[in-house]
C-alpha positions in Angstrom: 0.4 -4.1 -57.0 1.2 -7.7 -56.4 -1.4 -10.4 -57.4 -0.9 -13.8 -55.9 -2.1 -16.9 -57.6 -3.5 -19.5 -55.2 -3.4 -20.5 -51.6 0.3 -21.1 -51.1 1.7 -17.7 -52.3 -1.2 -15.8 -50.6 -0.6 -17.4 -47.2 3.2 -17.1 -47.6 3.3 -13.4 -48.5 0.6 -12.4 -46.0 2.1 -14.6 -43.3 -1.3 -16.1 -42.4 -3.0 -19.4 -42.0 -6.3 -18.1 -43.5 -7.1 -19.8 -46.8 -7.5 -18.3 -50.2 -11.3 -18.7 -50.3 -11.5 -16.2 -47.4 -8.6 -13.9 -48.5 -9.6 -13.4 -52.1 -11.6 -10.4 -53.3 -9.8 -7.9 -51.0 -6.7 -5.8 -51.3 -4.1 -6.0 -48.5 -1.3 -3.6 -47.6 2.0 -5.3 -48.1 4.9 -3.1 -47.3 4.6 -0.2 -49.7 2.6 -2.2 -52.1 -0.9 -3.6 -52.4 -1.3 -7.4 -52.5 -4.4 -9.0 -54.1 -4.9 -12.7 -53.5 -6.7 -14.6 -56.3 -7.6 -18.2 -57.0 -5.1 -20.0 -59.1 -6.3 -20.0 -62.7 -6.2 -23.8 -62.8 -8.8 -23.9 -60.0 -11.2 -21.9 -62.1 -10.8 -24.1 -65.2 -10.6 -27.5 -63.5 -14.2 -27.5 -62.4 -16.0 -26.5 -65.6 -18.8 -29.0 -64.8 -19.4 -27.8 -61.3 -18.6 -24.1 -60.9 -18.7 -22.2 -57.6 -21.7 -19.9 -56.9 -21.2 -16.6 -58.7 -18.9 -18.0 -61.4 -19.3 -17.0 -65.1 -18.0 -18.9 -68.2 -14.6 -17.9 -69.3 -14.1 -16.4 -72.7 -12.2 -19.5 -73.9 -15.1 -21.7 -73.0 -13.0 -24.1 -71.0 -14.0 -23.2 -67.4 -15.5 -20.7 -65.1 -14.2 -17.4 -63.5 -15.3 -16.1 -60.1 -16.6 -12.6 -60.5 -15.9 -10.8 -57.2 -15.9 -7.2 -56.2 -12.6 -5.9 -55.1 -12.6 -3.8 -51.9 -9.6 -1.5 -51.3 
């Protein structure tokens, strides 16, 4: 399993122009592996005052984490 962090790596490895907000939360076949695009951790922590819908506080208390179901 390969987990990409953020928009650039997700788009590069999947060879797509679709952004991370639409790619994340799903698993993609990538050769003989599974690739799972995620938001970059900095994105989750940078907006502590204004989280995205569905975000929950991180255990460190410094930001928010998007809780999404992973569909394989």
